[in-house]
C-alpha positions as CSV (number, residue, x, y, z in Angstrom):
1,M,-17.2,-26.1,17.7
2,T,-16.7,-28.1,14.7
3,R,-13.7,-30.1,15.2
4,P,-10.5,-30.0,14.4
5,L,-9.4,-26.8,14.9
6,F,-6.7,-27.0,12.6
7,T,-4.5,-29.7,10.8
8,G,-1.0,-29.2,10.1
9,T,1.4,-26.5,11.4
10,C,0.6,-23.8,14.1
11,T,3.5,-21.8,14.8
12,A,4.3,-21.0,18.8
13,L,5.0,-17.5,18.2
14,V,7.8,-15.6,19.8
15,T,6.9,-12.4,21.5
16,P,9.2,-9.7,20.4
17,F,10.3,-7.1,23.2
18,C,11.2,-3.5,22.9
19,D,12.2,-0.9,25.6
20,A,8.4,0.0,25.8
21,G,7.3,-3.5,26.3
22,I,5.6,-5.8,23.6
23,D,7.0,-4.6,20.1
24,T,3.5,-4.9,18.6
25,K,4.6,-3.7,15.0
26,A,7.1,-6.5,15.0
27,L,4.5,-9.1,16.4
28,A,2.2,-7.8,13.8
29,R,4.9,-8.4,11.0
30,L,5.5,-12.0,11.9
31,V,1.8,-12.7,11.8
32,D,1.6,-11.5,8.4
33,W,4.6,-13.3,7.4
34,Q,3.7,-16.6,8.9
35,I,0.2,-16.6,7.1
36,S,2.0,-15.9,3.8
37,Q,4.4,-19.1,4.5
38,G,1.0,-20.8,4.7
39,V,0.9,-22.1,8.4
40,D,-2.6,-23.4,9.5
41,A,-2.8,-21.7,12.9
42,L,-0.9,-19.4,15.4
43,L,-0.4,-19.4,19.1
44,A,0.1,-16.4,20.9
45,C,1.8,-16.4,24.5
46,G,2.6,-20.1,24.6
47,T,5.8,-21.0,26.2
48,T,7.8,-19.8,23.3
49,G,6.1,-16.4,23.5
50,E,7.7,-16.1,27.3
51,P,4.1,-15.1,28.9
52,S,5.4,-15.9,32.7
53,T,7.4,-12.8,32.3
54,M,4.4,-10.5,31.0
55,S,2.2,-8.6,33.2
56,D,-1.7,-9.5,32.6
57,E,-1.8,-6.1,30.5
58,E,1.1,-7.2,28.3
59,W,-0.3,-10.5,27.9
60,A,-3.7,-9.1,26.4
61,Q,-1.6,-6.8,24.2
62,A,0.1,-9.7,22.6
63,V,-3.1,-11.8,22.0
64,E,-5.1,-9.0,20.8
65,T,-2.3,-8.2,18.4
66,V,-2.2,-11.6,16.9
67,V,-6.0,-11.9,16.5
68,T,-6.4,-8.6,14.9
69,Q,-3.5,-8.9,12.6
70,A,-4.6,-12.6,11.5
71,A,-8.1,-11.0,11.2
72,G,-9.6,-14.5,10.7
73,R,-7.5,-15.7,8.1
74,V,-6.2,-18.6,10.2
75,P,-7.3,-19.7,14.1
76,V,-5.6,-17.8,16.8
77,I,-4.9,-20.0,20.0
78,A,-4.1,-17.9,23.1
79,G,-2.0,-19.6,25.7
80,T,-3.8,-19.1,28.9
81,G,-2.7,-21.7,31.5
82,G,-0.7,-21.7,34.7
83,N,-0.9,-23.0,38.0
84,N,-3.4,-20.3,39.4
85,T,-6.8,-22.1,38.3
86,A,-8.7,-18.6,39.1
87,H,-6.2,-16.5,37.1
88,V,-6.3,-19.2,34.3
89,I,-10.1,-18.4,34.3
90,A,-9.7,-14.9,34.3
91,Q,-7.4,-15.1,31.4
92,S,-9.7,-17.7,29.4
93,R,-12.3,-15.4,29.5
94,K,-10.3,-12.5,28.5
95,A,-9.0,-14.4,25.5
96,K,-12.8,-15.4,24.5
97,A,-13.2,-11.4,24.5
98,L,-10.3,-10.9,22.7
99,G,-11.3,-13.1,19.9
100,A,-9.0,-16.0,20.3
101,N,-10.5,-19.3,18.9
102,A,-9.3,-21.5,21.4
103,Q,-6.7,-21.5,24.6
104,L,-3.8,-23.6,25.4
105,C,-3.8,-24.6,28.9
106,V,-0.4,-26.2,30.4
107,T,-0.7,-28.6,33.2
108,P,0.0,-26.9,36.7
109,Y,3.6,-26.3,37.5
110,Y,5.4,-26.1,40.5
111,N,2.3,-26.7,42.8
112,K,1.7,-29.6,40.4
113,S,-1.5,-31.7,41.1
114,S,-2.7,-35.0,41.5
115,P,-4.7,-36.5,38.8
116,A,-8.3,-35.6,40.8
117,G,-6.9,-32.5,41.3
118,L,-5.9,-32.2,37.4
119,I,-9.5,-33.0,36.4
120,A,-10.9,-30.4,38.9
121,H,-8.6,-27.6,37.5
122,Y,-9.5,-28.4,33.8
123,H,-13.2,-28.9,34.7
124,A,-13.4,-25.5,36.6
125,I,-12.0,-23.9,33.6
126,A,-14.1,-25.6,31.0
127,Q,-17.2,-24.8,32.9
128,A,-16.2,-21.3,33.4
129,T,-15.9,-20.2,30.0
130,D,-16.9,-22.1,26.6
131,L,-13.5,-21.1,24.9
132,P,-12.3,-24.5,23.6
133,I,-9.4,-26.0,25.5
134,I,-6.2,-27.7,24.1
135,I,-4.3,-29.5,27.1
136,Y,-0.6,-29.0,27.1
137,N,1.2,-31.7,28.5
138,V,5.3,-31.1,28.7
139,P,6.8,-32.6,31.8
140,S,10.1,-31.4,31.0
141,R,8.9,-28.1,32.1
142,T,6.3,-28.6,34.5
143,G,7.3,-31.8,36.4
144,L,4.0,-33.3,35.9
145,N,3.0,-35.9,33.4
146,L,-0.4,-36.1,32.4
147,Q,-1.6,-39.9,32.8
148,P,-3.7,-41.2,29.8
149,E,-6.3,-42.4,32.2
150,T,-6.7,-38.8,33.6
151,L,-6.9,-37.5,29.8
152,A,-9.6,-40.2,29.3
153,E,-11.6,-38.9,31.9
154,L,-10.9,-35.1,30.8
155,S,-11.8,-35.8,27.2
156,E,-15.4,-36.5,28.1
157,H,-15.9,-32.8,28.6
158,E,-17.1,-30.8,25.4
159,H,-15.1,-27.9,25.7
160,I,-11.8,-29.9,25.9
161,I,-11.1,-30.6,22.2
162,A,-7.4,-31.1,21.9
163,V,-3.9,-32.1,23.4
164,K,-0.3,-30.7,22.6
165,E,1.7,-33.6,23.9
166,A,5.3,-32.9,24.0
167,S,7.0,-36.0,25.8
168,A,8.0,-37.3,22.7
169,D,6.6,-40.6,24.0
170,M,4.9,-42.6,21.3
171,I,3.7,-45.2,23.9
172,R,2.3,-42.8,25.9
173,L,0.5,-41.2,23.0
174,A,-0.3,-44.4,21.9
175,D,-2.5,-45.2,25.2
176,M,-3.6,-41.4,25.0
177,M,-5.4,-41.8,22.0
178,R,-6.6,-45.4,22.8
179,L,-8.4,-44.2,26.2
180,S,-9.8,-41.1,24.9
181,S,-11.4,-42.9,22.0
182,G,-11.3,-40.0,19.4
183,R,-12.8,-37.5,21.7
184,V,-9.9,-35.1,21.6
185,D,-7.5,-34.3,18.5
186,F,-3.7,-34.5,19.3
187,F,-1.0,-32.2,18.3
188,S,2.7,-32.4,18.9
189,G,4.7,-30.4,20.9
190,S,7.8,-31.6,19.7
191,D,9.3,-30.8,16.6
192,E,11.7,-33.7,16.6
193,V,8.6,-36.1,16.1
194,I,6.5,-34.8,13.9
195,V,6.5,-37.6,11.4
196,P,5.9,-40.6,14.1
197,F,3.4,-38.6,15.9
198,M,1.2,-38.0,12.7
199,A,2.0,-41.5,11.7
200,M,0.1,-42.4,15.1
201,G,-3.2,-40.3,14.2
202,G,-1.7,-36.9,15.3
203,L,-3.2,-33.9,13.1
204,G,-0.1,-31.8,13.2
205,V,2.4,-29.8,15.3
206,I,2.6,-26.9,17.4
207,S,5.9,-25.8,16.6
208,V,8.7,-23.5,17.7
209,M,10.9,-24.2,14.7
210,S,8.2,-23.0,12.3
211,N,9.3,-19.7,13.5
212,M,12.1,-19.5,11.3
213,V,11.2,-22.3,8.9
214,P,7.4,-21.9,8.4
215,K,7.4,-23.1,4.8
216,L,9.6,-26.1,5.7
217,T,7.5,-27.3,8.5
218,V,4.1,-26.7,6.4
219,K,5.7,-28.8,3.6
220,L,6.4,-31.6,6.1
221,T,2.8,-31.8,7.7
222,D,1.4,-31.6,4.4
223,L,3.5,-34.5,3.0
224,M,2.2,-36.6,6.2
225,Q,-1.5,-35.4,5.4
226,K,-0.9,-36.6,1.9
227,G,0.6,-40.0,3.1
228,E,3.7,-39.3,1.7
229,T,5.6,-40.8,4.5
230,R,9.0,-41.6,3.0
231,Q,9.8,-38.1,1.7
232,A,8.4,-36.5,4.8
233,A,10.7,-38.7,7.1
234,A,13.7,-37.4,4.6
235,L,12.5,-34.0,5.3
236,Q,12.3,-34.5,9.4
237,L,15.7,-36.0,9.1
238,K,17.3,-33.2,7.1
239,L,15.7,-30.6,9.7
240,F,17.1,-32.9,12.7
241,P,20.6,-30.7,13.0
242,L,18.5,-27.3,13.1
243,I,16.0,-28.9,15.5
244,H,18.7,-30.2,17.8
245,A,20.5,-26.6,17.4
246,L,17.2,-24.8,18.3
247,F,16.9,-26.9,21.7
248,A,20.6,-26.7,22.5
249,E,19.6,-24.2,25.2
250,V,16.2,-23.6,26.9
251,N,13.5,-22.5,24.8
252,P,12.9,-19.7,23.3
253,I,16.4,-18.7,23.9
254,P,17.7,-20.1,20.7
255,V,15.0,-19.5,18.5
256,K,15.2,-15.5,19.6
257,A,18.8,-15.7,18.2
258,A,17.6,-17.3,15.0
259,M,14.8,-14.9,14.4
260,H,17.3,-11.9,14.9
261,M,19.7,-13.6,12.5
262,L,17.0,-13.8,10.0
263,G,16.3,-9.6,10.6
264,L,12.6,-10.9,11.7
265,C,12.8,-9.5,15.1
266,D,15.4,-8.2,18.1
267,N,17.1,-10.8,20.3
268,R,15.3,-9.6,23.2
269,L,14.7,-12.3,26.1
270,R,13.5,-11.4,29.7
271,L,14.9,-12.5,32.8
272,P,15.8,-15.5,33.9
273,L,16.6,-16.1,30.2
274,V,19.8,-14.7,28.8
275,P,21.2,-14.8,25.2
276,L,22.3,-17.7,23.7
277,T,25.9,-18.6,24.5
278,E,28.7,-18.2,21.8
279,G,29.3,-21.8,21.2
280,S,25.3,-22.6,21.0
281,H,25.0,-19.6,18.5
282,L,27.6,-20.7,16.3
283,R,26.2,-24.2,16.0
284,L,23.0,-22.6,15.4
285,E,24.3,-20.4,12.6
286,N,26.1,-23.2,11.0
287,E,22.9,-25.0,11.0
288,M,20.9,-22.0,9.3
289,R,23.7,-21.9,6.8
290,A,23.5,-25.5,5.9
291,L,19.6,-25.0,4.9
292,G,20.4,-22.2,3.1
293,L,18.8,-19.7,5.7
294,L,21.8,-17.3,5.7
295,A,24.1,-16.1,3.2
C-alpha cells in the first residue's frame, strides 16, 4: 500500500453497548459524526473500544459496522492485537475480509515476550496476511515495552507500516525513529504529547479525546502539519485539563461518561470496568463546561 495510511487525527472509537450487545445504530451515528467533524481515519476495536470483553462475533460486527458506515470516506483500522498469535492471525484475515484498510496489533500482554518472540509474533502475522500492520506499543497496559532495536528489525517487513507509540517518552521515540530510518510511520497514542510527538516527525495521533472533541483534535494536528507550532502548543495546553480528566481513571471509563453527557451513546461498560466515580465525573463535567461542550 501507499504510505502513509493517514496523516492527522484518527479516533480510537468507543463501542456503544446495549442489552442486545453492540449498539450498531449508535456506532454508525458516531462514525458519521466523526467524519463530519473532519477526522482523517477511524479505529474500530482499539483499547478504547473494549474488544477484550467482546466475543469474536461482536468484534466482527463492530468492525463491519464502522467499515460499512465509513464507506471509503476515511481509512478504517481494525484492532486485531492480542497475546495469542494464532487468534490475531485469524482476526487479521477477518478484518481484511470485512474491508479494513489496516490493523492495529498491540504487543502481547500477560504472557509478554522476549525481543526474539516479538519479532516472531509480528512476522507470523505479517506473513499470514497482507493487511498492513500498525504496531501498538502501550507498556502501561501490557507490561512490555517495545525496544527501538526490536522495532528496527520489524520495520524491515513490508507489511509493517507504522507504530502507535503510547509511552509518551520522546527519547525512546527519537531512538525508534532513528533506528527504523523512515521505514515506518509514527502516530502518537498519547493525547497529552501530540505537539512534541509531531514536532519530532510523527504524522498524527490515534486519539481518545477526539471521541468527544474531534474538531479540536483535528485543528491541533492540522496546525502542526502547517508548521504553526506556537498556536498548536497553545491549543495543546488549553486541552490539558480535559485530557487529565479523561485519564483520571482507566480508559475508556471517563470518555464513555463524556460521550453520554454529550448525548452520543449510553454510558455502558463491560466488567471488569465500572462507571466513573462521582469525584472524577464532576471533574470531567467541569472541564467539559470550561470548554463550552456542555451548557
